[in-house]
FILONU-514496 format. One record per residue (C-alpha): residue number from 0; residue in three letters; x, y, z. Coordinates in Angstrom, 3 decimals, padded with zeros to 6 digits. Layout:
FILONU-514496
 resi resn        u        v        w
  NUM  ALA        X        Y        Z
...
This chain:
FILONU-514496
 resi resn        u        v        w
    0  UNK  000.119  015.186  066.616
    1  UNK  001.259  014.164  063.105
    2  UNK  001.091  010.428  062.446
    3  UNK  002.642  008.227  059.776
    4  UNK -000.757  007.471  058.348
    5  UNK -001.610  011.185  057.738
    6  UNK -001.959  012.221  053.918
    7  UNK  000.180  014.965  052.351
    8  UNK  000.713  016.743  049.149
    9  UNK  004.210  015.921  047.712
   10  UNK  004.264  019.335  045.972
   11  UNK  003.163  021.298  048.994
   12  UNK  005.145  022.293  052.249
   13  UNK  006.185  019.745  054.788
   14  UNK  003.934  019.433  057.774
   15  UNK  004.943  021.096  061.069
   16  UNK  006.735  018.734  063.393
   17  UNK  006.571  018.828  067.111
   18  UNK  009.350  020.507  068.948
   19  UNK  010.389  017.509  070.722
   20  UNK  012.790  015.364  068.556
   21  UNK  012.841  011.994  070.084
   22  UNK  013.548  008.748  068.145
   23  UNK  009.801  008.425  067.253
   24  UNK  009.768  012.065  065.706
   25  UNK  013.026  011.282  063.712
   26  UNK  011.601  008.048  062.432
   27  UNK  008.517  009.951  061.255
   28  UNK  010.686  012.527  059.544
   29  UNK  012.650  009.817  057.699
   30  UNK  009.331  008.230  056.589
   31  UNK  008.062  011.671  055.308
   32  UNK  011.360  012.391  053.276
   33  UNK  011.198  008.765  051.838
   34  UNK  007.619  009.306  050.805
   35  UNK  008.549  012.680  049.209
   36  UNK  011.427  011.146  047.268
   37  UNK  009.006  008.166  046.168
   38  UNK  006.447  010.753  044.993
   39  UNK  008.913  012.898  043.223
   40  UNK  010.339  009.671  041.419
   41  UNK  006.810  008.498  040.473
   42  UNK  005.969  012.126  039.213
   43  UNK  009.043  012.027  037.163
   44  UNK  007.815  009.054  035.108
   45  UNK  006.387  011.187  032.394
   46  UNK  005.112  010.101  029.045
   47  UNK  008.441  011.233  027.627
   48  UNK  010.254  009.069  030.103
   49  UNK  008.084  006.193  029.190
   50  UNK  008.562  006.761  025.509
   51  UNK  012.287  006.532  025.873
   52  UNK  012.670  003.488  028.214
   53  UNK  015.415  001.084  027.332
   54  UNK  017.158 -001.684  028.759
   55  UNK  016.518 -005.318  029.498
   56  UNK  013.524 -004.542  031.805
   57  UNK  011.893 -002.200  029.516
   58  UNK  009.114 -004.586  028.238
   59  UNK  008.319 -005.723  031.871
   60  UNK  008.072 -002.134  032.972
   61  UNK  005.697 -001.502  030.375
   62  UNK  003.585 -004.565  031.094
   63  UNK  003.499 -003.647  034.789
   64  UNK  002.597 -000.136  034.169
   65  UNK -000.046 -001.190  031.505
   66  UNK -001.720 -003.627  033.773
   67  UNK -002.153 -000.999  036.401
   68  UNK -003.636  001.249  033.839
   69  UNK -005.896 -001.565  032.672
   70  UNK -006.917 -000.015  029.279
   71  UNK -005.673  001.390  026.034
   72  UNK -007.778  003.677  023.822
   73  UNK -007.175  003.184  020.115
   74  UNK -008.286  005.545  017.237
   75  UNK -008.136  003.564  013.972
   76  UNK -009.275  003.789  010.304
   77  UNK -008.251  000.135  009.564
   78  UNK -010.731 -002.648  008.556
   79  UNK -012.634 -003.368  011.603
   80  UNK -012.033 -007.276  011.494
   81  UNK -008.208 -006.536  011.232
   82  UNK -008.244 -004.271  014.193
   83  UNK -010.171 -006.553  016.286
   84  UNK -007.906 -009.526  015.589
   85  UNK -004.937 -007.529  016.771
   86  UNK -006.772 -006.026  019.737
   87  UNK -008.020 -009.483  020.767
   88  UNK -004.602 -010.871  020.625
   89  UNK -003.286 -007.967  022.722
   90  UNK -005.868 -008.458  025.296
   91  UNK -005.311 -012.141  025.709
   92  UNK -001.543 -011.734  026.038
   93  UNK -001.527 -008.809  028.460
   94  UNK -004.789 -008.659  030.061
   95  UNK -005.231 -004.983  028.948
   96  UNK -008.477 -003.887  027.521
   97  UNK -008.532 -002.263  024.116
   98  UNK -011.082  000.508  023.566
   99  UNK -011.584  001.147  019.879
  100  UNK -013.054  004.191  018.159
  101  UNK -013.192  003.769  014.320
  102  UNK -013.427  006.429  011.841
  103  UNK -011.889  007.576  008.534
  104  UNK -008.324  008.913  008.557
  105  UNK -009.715  012.374  008.081
  106  UNK -012.094  011.870  010.916
  107  UNK -009.322  010.705  013.202
  108  UNK -007.300  013.906  012.471
  109  UNK -010.339  016.163  012.947
  110  UNK -011.385  014.436  016.273
  111  UNK -008.041  014.546  017.716
  112  UNK -007.383  018.144  016.872
  113  UNK -010.767  019.286  018.266
  114  UNK -010.304  017.258  021.395
  115  UNK -006.781  018.941  021.905
  116  UNK -008.180  022.360  021.354
  117  UNK -010.818  021.618  024.016
  118  UNK -008.296  020.252  026.451
  119  UNK -009.754  016.835  026.246
  120  UNK -007.372  013.819  026.076
  121  UNK -009.078  010.532  025.593
  122  UNK -006.981  008.784  023.050
  123  UNK -003.651  006.867  023.631
  124  UNK -002.763  005.582  020.153
  125  UNK -003.620  006.293  016.416
  126  UNK -003.259  003.964  013.565
  127  UNK -004.245  005.503  010.308
  128  UNK -003.011  006.750  006.918
  129  UNK  000.287  008.393  006.711
  130  UNK -000.997  011.669  005.326
  131  UNK -003.149  012.215  008.358
  132  UNK -000.504  010.969  010.661
  133  UNK  001.800  013.599  009.351
  134  UNK -001.013  016.102  009.973
  135  UNK -001.234  014.955  013.549
  136  UNK  002.462  015.419  013.828
  137  UNK  002.373  018.943  012.507
  138  UNK -000.337  019.855  015.105
  139  UNK  002.227  018.683  017.702
  140  UNK -000.205  016.024  019.032
  141  UNK  002.061  012.961  018.937
  142  UNK  004.835  011.877  021.294
  143  UNK  008.356  011.099  019.873
  144  UNK  008.952  007.299  020.632
  145  UNK  011.855  004.974  020.830
  146  UNK  011.569  001.223  020.744
  147  UNK  013.917 -001.764  019.897
  148  UNK  011.292 -003.002  017.440
  149  UNK  011.938 -000.129  015.093
  150  UNK  015.184 -001.822  014.068
  151  UNK  013.180 -004.567  012.455
  152  UNK  011.121 -002.336  010.244
  153  UNK  011.812 -001.236  006.641
  154  UNK  014.216  001.717  006.529
  155  UNK  011.478  004.050  005.292
  156  UNK  009.164  003.211  008.171
  157  UNK  010.928  005.224  010.925
  158  UNK  010.633  009.058  010.297
  159  UNK  013.495  011.239  011.545
  160  UNK  010.987  012.885  014.021
  161  UNK  009.882  009.396  015.267
  162  UNK  006.402  010.842  016.124
  163  UNK  004.902  008.092  013.997
  164  UNK  006.149  005.024  012.271
  165  UNK  004.853  002.984  009.273
  166  UNK  002.804  000.120  010.524
  167  UNK  001.528 -001.347  007.079
  168  UNK  001.688 -000.580  003.511
  169  UNK -001.334 -000.170  001.115
  170  UNK  000.154 -000.855 -002.308
  171  UNK -001.734  000.735 -005.211
  172  UNK -002.744 -002.289 -007.599
  173  UNK -004.381 -002.545 -010.915
  174  UNK -007.311 -004.860 -010.100
  175  UNK -009.179 -006.636 -012.788
  176  UNK -012.218 -008.862 -013.056
  177  UNK -010.921 -012.301 -013.901
  178  UNK -014.270 -013.358 -015.823
  179  UNK -013.773 -010.278 -018.055
  180  UNK -010.050 -010.024 -018.396
  181  UNK -007.706 -013.105 -018.722
  182  UNK -004.488 -012.964 -016.695
  183  UNK -002.518 -013.037 -019.962
  184  UNK -004.339 -009.854 -021.108
  185  UNK -003.831 -007.893 -018.000
  186  UNK -001.624 -004.811 -018.508
  187  UNK  002.001 -004.820 -017.445
  188  UNK  002.536 -001.105 -017.704
  189  UNK  000.640  002.189 -017.782
  190  UNK  001.621  002.581 -021.380
  191  UNK -000.271 -000.474 -022.348
  192  UNK -003.620  001.230 -021.253
  193  UNK -003.316  003.279 -024.439
  194  UNK -004.593  000.227 -026.306
  195  UNK -008.132  000.766 -027.559
  196  UNK -009.181 -002.500 -026.149
  197  UNK -009.420 -000.657 -022.720
  198  UNK -012.036  001.693 -023.891
  199  UNK -014.948  001.991 -021.425
  200  UNK -013.170 -000.580 -018.960
  201  UNK -011.114  001.742 -016.702
  202  UNK -011.655  003.080 -013.335
  203  UNK -009.759  004.998 -010.568
  204  UNK -010.407  006.123 -007.110
  205  UNK -011.496  009.973 -006.781
  206  UNK -008.888  011.113 -004.313
  207  UNK -005.663  009.469 -005.362
  208  UNK -003.691  012.678 -005.923
  209  UNK -000.880  011.301 -003.706
  210  UNK -000.627  008.235 -006.022
  211  UNK -000.412  010.550 -008.969
  212  UNK  002.271  012.688 -007.410
  213  UNK  004.237  009.645 -006.589
  214  UNK  003.884  008.172 -010.103
  215  UNK  004.772  011.456 -011.712
  216  UNK  007.791  011.925 -009.492
  217  UNK  009.194  008.471 -010.509
  218  UNK  008.234  008.832 -014.193
  219  UNK  008.787  012.486 -014.663
  220  UNK  005.958  015.024 -014.348
  221  UNK  005.662  016.049 -018.016
  222  UNK  005.625  012.425 -019.241
  223  UNK  003.203  011.223 -016.668
  224  UNK  000.757  014.215 -017.257
  225  UNK  000.905  013.582 -021.027
  226  UNK  000.610  009.770 -020.761
  227  UNK -002.532  009.884 -018.591
  228  UNK -003.985  012.627 -020.529
  229  UNK -003.859  010.393 -023.608
  230  UNK -005.162  007.342 -021.868
  231  UNK -008.214  009.204 -020.605
  232  UNK -008.785  010.917 -023.880
  233  UNK -008.601  007.799 -025.872
  234  UNK -010.446  005.181 -023.337
  235  UNK -012.141  007.318 -020.817
  236  UNK -012.073  006.344 -017.136
  237  UNK -014.713  005.960 -014.373
  238  UNK -013.996  007.950 -011.194
  239  UNK -015.336  006.392 -007.993
  240  UNK -015.227  007.575 -004.372
  241  UNK -013.586  004.984 -002.021
  242  UNK -010.979  002.192 -002.477
  243  UNK -013.266 -000.458 -001.042
  244  UNK -016.282  000.599 -003.252
  245  UNK -013.929  000.575 -006.293
  246  UNK -012.568 -002.984 -005.525
  247  UNK -016.233 -004.167 -005.144
  248  UNK -017.128 -002.617 -008.436
  249  UNK -014.110 -004.658 -010.006
  250  UNK -015.758 -007.786 -008.471
  251  UNK -019.249 -006.834 -009.819
  252  UNK -017.770 -006.271 -013.284
  253  UNK -018.948 -002.629 -013.403
  254  UNK -015.423 -001.532 -013.542
  255  UNK -013.414 -004.239 -015.378
  256  UNK -009.971 -002.742 -014.496
  257  UNK -009.388 -000.259 -011.739
  258  UNK -005.964  001.442 -011.453
  259  UNK -005.690  002.243 -007.755
  260  UNK -007.203 -000.505 -005.632
  261  UNK -005.343 -001.218 -002.211
  262  UNK -003.595 -004.495 -002.769
  263  UNK -004.932 -005.874  000.730
  264  UNK -008.491 -005.356 -000.531
  265  UNK -007.631 -007.663 -003.655
  266  UNK -006.160 -010.350 -001.356
  267  UNK -009.186 -010.158  000.998
  268  UNK -011.623 -010.499 -001.875
  269  UNK -009.666 -013.271 -003.520
  270  UNK -009.578 -015.187 -000.324
  271  UNK -013.467 -015.127 -000.326
  272  UNK -013.489 -016.622 -003.946
  273  UNK -014.294 -013.211 -005.540
  274  UNK -013.314 -012.978 -009.305
  275  UNK -010.663 -010.496 -008.841
  276  UNK -006.744 -010.389 -009.391
  277  UNK -004.217 -007.554 -009.188
  278  UNK -001.012 -006.610 -010.793
  279  UNK  001.360 -003.874 -009.517
  280  UNK  002.124 -001.553 -012.393
  281  UNK  005.619  000.085 -012.221
  282  UNK  006.570  002.147 -010.589
  283  UNK  005.272  000.419 -007.575
  284  UNK  003.687  002.919 -005.134
  285  UNK  002.509  002.252 -001.600
  286  UNK  000.663  004.581  000.781
  287  UNK  002.060  004.139  004.311
  288  UNK -000.244  003.693  007.274
  289  UNK  001.258  004.589  010.558
  290  UNK  000.950  004.179  014.241
  291  UNK  001.651  006.653  016.955
  292  UNK  001.235  007.470  020.646
  293  UNK -000.500  010.682  021.623
  294  UNK  001.501  013.184  023.542
  295  UNK -001.151  013.521  026.199
  296  UNK -002.160  009.826  026.263
  297  UNK -003.883  008.993  029.507
  298  UNK -002.441  005.472  029.602
  299  UNK  001.173  005.878  028.356
  300  UNK  002.470  002.517  029.509
  301  UNK -000.376  000.670  027.672
  302  UNK  000.030  002.855  024.720
  303  UNK  003.717  002.086  024.301
  304  UNK  003.179 -001.540  025.021
  305  UNK  000.344 -001.668  022.277
  306  UNK  002.561  000.060  019.729
  307  UNK  005.249 -002.408  020.347
  308  UNK  002.801 -005.307  019.901
  309  UNK  001.338 -003.876  016.891
  310  UNK  004.747 -003.578  015.232
  311  UNK  005.828 -007.235  016.272
  312  UNK  003.105 -009.871  016.981
  313  UNK  000.484 -007.766  015.301
  314  UNK  002.411 -007.640  012.086
  315  UNK  001.984 -011.472  011.592
  316  UNK -001.658 -011.153  012.311
  317  UNK -001.773 -008.394  009.535
  318  UNK  000.254 -010.669  007.082
  319  UNK -002.157 -013.604  007.802
  320  UNK -005.231 -011.386  006.895
  321  UNK -003.677 -010.233  003.487
  322  UNK -002.007 -006.946  004.625
  323  UNK  001.638 -005.938  003.778
  324  UNK  003.478 -005.397  007.174
  325  UNK  006.356 -003.062  007.637
  326  UNK  008.347 -005.312  009.736
  327  UNK  010.919 -007.162  007.574
  328  UNK  011.315 -010.029  009.843
  329  UNK  007.828 -010.897  009.260
  330  UNK  007.725 -010.414  005.458
  331  UNK  009.725 -008.453  002.983
  332  UNK  007.844 -005.914  000.934
  333  UNK  008.046 -006.077 -002.946
  334  UNK  011.196 -005.008 -004.598
  335  UNK  011.424 -001.458 -005.818
  336  UNK  008.631 -000.243 -003.687
  337  UNK  008.286  003.538 -003.271
  338  UNK  006.313  004.955 -000.455
  339  UNK  004.214  008.157 -000.951
  340  UNK  006.110  011.044  000.494
  341  UNK  003.230  012.170  002.633
  342  UNK  005.193  015.276  003.994
  343  UNK  005.666  016.492  000.400
  344  UNK  001.955  015.830 -000.451
  345  UNK  000.852  017.960  002.585
  346  UNK  002.990  020.627  001.215
  347  UNK  002.079  020.226 -002.516
  348  UNK -001.301  018.687 -002.099
  349  UNK -003.288  021.448 -003.799
  350  UNK -001.268  021.151 -006.973
  351  UNK -001.576  017.429 -007.270
  352  UNK -005.233  017.291 -006.290
  353  UNK -005.991  019.952 -008.831
  354  UNK -004.033  018.070 -011.536
  355  UNK -005.424  014.762 -010.720
  356  UNK -008.901  016.069 -010.991
  357  UNK -008.268  017.979 -014.081
  358  UNK -006.931  014.759 -015.800
  359  UNK -009.180  012.081 -014.570
  360  UNK -012.435  013.748 -013.286
  361  UNK -012.187  016.260 -016.079
  362  UNK -011.813  013.447 -018.551
  363  UNK -008.339  014.714 -019.831
  364  UNK -009.467  018.165 -020.617
């Protein structure tokens, strides 16, 4: 005798019913059918369905689902203190644990691609540099998302494919040591760096071909190449690996003026009393950092909820910690800002990386 408490597989055949069809049997039949419909409906709530939830109950549905999942797994390349501040606020608000794996943007792209090839899906959300975000999208590892918070972001933040959106901006800033260079003497343009007073004082990060591509696109390639060749030939330039290292070398006075420090590092160091200041030289260029949900996220409700939180409440936390958020209701970015076209850089990266190294690492030769 089949009872109402027996288990069944929603995808398999219905159990065989006894031939006698009394009221009890019909009741059990209705129960079975109802369970089948419920199982089918639950199964239909795929990550694509969750990614496109809308309506006034959207947030509550995400909260309910996230609390049942209990955790969200985040891959991030951000400063650990910034990420922990956002993760802590999210956990406090929703009671959902954030599991963080931190690595470089290149490490995140490599790890996610390797896990995908191995059929392993541990990560829910990625937040890292736009170039690697676009790489993840091209590998088809990201889920196209919809969210009402997207309307609050700067227009450039939401890509047509909606697989990732810009979460913060790293503005390329000329940072200088204030004990060695007075604010009145700081350059206001790249042309000013032709002045012999900058001889032996300049530095740049070793892998900023994306910055150079963006400057050249705005300035004109021939003009930009000629200008920076002349700057390097006249005054030289120190090439250092890592934006954080470069900022610290400015503070130490080893590099009095660095051309491509991220603005948030300048703000963070200034906040600690370090002798550093920054000026954004035109054209103002920013590298977008993005956030995305993985297409095979094991905790899709929590992933969508965390993404919404990062782009709303999290933006205020980022701003308070010296970052430039992408949410315009939190803060407007500097006027005239151009975002690095990361898709173009992926397509033309070899050209610009080679040219960058030839001009700067090759000392203008």
